N, C-alpha and C positions, 0 to 999 in steps of 0.2 A: 249546336253552337258551343256548349260547355266543352265538348270533346275537342273542338278546334282550338279553344282557349288553352286547355290542358296540353294538347299536342304542341301548340306554339311554345308553351313553357318548357316542354321536355326538349324541343329542338334548339331552344335557346342555349348559347354557350355556358351561361352560368344560371341554371334553373333556380338555385337558392336565391340569388339576388333578385331575380324575376319574381319569385314567389313572395319575397320580403316587400318589393315595391308594389306588387298586386294586393298583398294583405294591407298595406298601408293605404292604398287607394280605397279599398273596401271599408276600412276603419273610418277614413275621412268622409266617405259618402254616408255611412251609417250615422256618424256624428252630425253631418248636415241634416240628414232626414229626421233624426230624433230631436235635434235642436229646433228645427222648423216646426215639427209637430207640437213641441212644447210651447214655442212662441204662439202659434195659432190657438192652442188650448187656452193659454193665459189671456190672449186677446179676446177670445169668444167670451170667457168667463167675465172679463171687465165690462164687456158689451152688455151681457145679460144683467149684471148687477146694476149698471147704469139705467137699463130699460125698467127693471123691476123698482129700483130706488127712486 
């Protein structure tokens, strides 16, 4: 699958632009995953504090 993605990027008329947009997409996805994980962690901590307190 990764080979197909790289191949599509190389066949694209402007691989640099494609790589830039691909990198931006990955960065946004990572930010969403990390942000979501942080929110879930904070929520779980507040829940356990409420249960213990």
